N, C-alpha and C positions, 0 to 999 in steps of 0.2 A: 541520610540518602538510604532508599528502600534497597535491598538487594534485588537485580534481576530474577524475574521467576527462570526465564531460560535465556542463554547467552550460547548460540549453537549454530555453525556454519548448516548451508541446507543440504549437506549429504548425511548429515546425521540420522539415526531410525527415531528421533524426536520430531519427525515432521511426517505428514499425513500428504503424501504425493499427490493422490488424485482426490481430491478431498470434492473439487466441484468441476467436472469437465463439459463442455458443450462441443460436441462435433462441428455444429454449424457454425457456430463463431470462433473455433477452436480456440476456446476458453480453456485455461488449466490454473486451478488455485492448487496451491501449497499450504498445508497450515501447519502451525506450530501447536503440536498436541498440548503441551503446558498450558498454552494461553486459553484453552477452551474453558469457558464459563466467566471470566474475568468480566466485569464490568467496568472500569476503569484503569486506563495503562498508557504508556509511552512507549512508542517505537524508536530505535535508533539504530541506522544502517547505512552504508555507504555501497553504492552502485554505478557501474557505469552502464549507458544505454550502447548496444551494438546496433540494433536496427529497431528503429521508430518510437518504442517507449519503454518505461517501467513501471510496474504497479505493486500495488499491496493490498490486502484486503484486512477488514476489522469488523470485529462485532460478527463475525461468521458464526451463524446459528448451526445451519445446515447447507448442505449443495443448493439450496434455493434460497437463502435470506441472509444477505451479507452486503457491507459497503464496500465499495471500491475508489481507491485514489490513484492517478496516475500522471506523471509525466510523460506527453505525449508531443511527437515531433508534429508540427504544424506547417511549417517552411524548410524545404532542406536547401541546402545549398552554400555557399561560401560564409556565410551568415545566417544562420539556421535559427528559425525561431520554433519556441515550444512555449506547451500550455499546462497548467496545472487542470486536470478534469475531476469529478467527481460526482459519483451516481449511486444507488441503492439497486440490489437486485431484490426484489419482493416475490415471493412465491413462484420463483422461476424466470420473473419477467424484469427484464432491466429499465429501470425508470428512466426520466428524463436528465441529460449529463448538463452539469453546471461546468463551465470552463472560465478561468482566469490565464490572461498571458501570464508567463513566468518572465520575470525582469532579473534574472540572477545572473551572473555572468559565471558560466561553468565553459571551458574550453571544449571544443569537440574532443571527443574520447577523454573528458575530463571525468573525475569521480563526485558525484552528486551526495552531497552528506544530508540524509533525510532525518528530521525529527518530526514526530508525529504524537497528538495526544487525543484521546478518546476520554471526555469527563462529563458525565451527567450526559445532556443531548447535545453538546457543543464537540466539536472535531478540528483541530488546528494542525496545520502542516507548515513547518520550518523547512526551507531550503539553503543550506550554506550558512546558517545560523540567522536566516530573514525569514520573518513571517511571510508567505508565500497565498496561505487560503485559509477560512475561516466560514464553516458552517453547519448548520443546526437540523437535526432529525430525529424525532423521538421513537421511530418505531422499532428499532431493534434496541434492547436495554444490556443486552451482555453478549458474549462470543470470543471466538478466538481471533488471532490474526496470524497473517500470511504475507505469502507472495503472490501474485496475478501476471499472467501474461494472456495476451490473444493476438489470433492471427499471426502475422511473421513476427510480432514483438520478441527482442532477445536483448537481455542485459547480463550483467557478471556482478555478482554480490562480492563486495570487499570486506572480508573480514566476518564478525559475526551479526547476526539479527537479534536483536537484544530486545526483550520485552519485560518492561519494569512497572509492577503494579502501583498505582495511584491511591492514596489516601484521599476520600471525597470530604 
């Protein structure tokens, strides 16, 4: 098993906290410095959603070119419904969003265990050990990984955000 490149909390100096910001959408991207330039990797982290959703970025080349995946609250209430959403930001322009209903049971306020892989042009997300989404895009070949927030979204990272390089 390869050793993680970085295993650290978001308070570490290893993070670029203002990697990509956008006042209009209130977008905030924090990127792990040591992940910059990687082409194939796995992310492992756990998080709790406080408000609306939680997101992560990958293959982030600069503040205008990266991919985003998010778990978003679609229907609040006693039995909330969530969706797994992904899209690209290319040249600073948000591309069309793709959305998949999330059919994984996580109690309200519970921890989401996220595993994500970027390998070649294929991106796969697992939530609670179940594959939730897989998609392909070849525009961005390498770049860093980190956390993504937009608007009122708030989440708490539990433990470390791990980035493990993968052999092709």
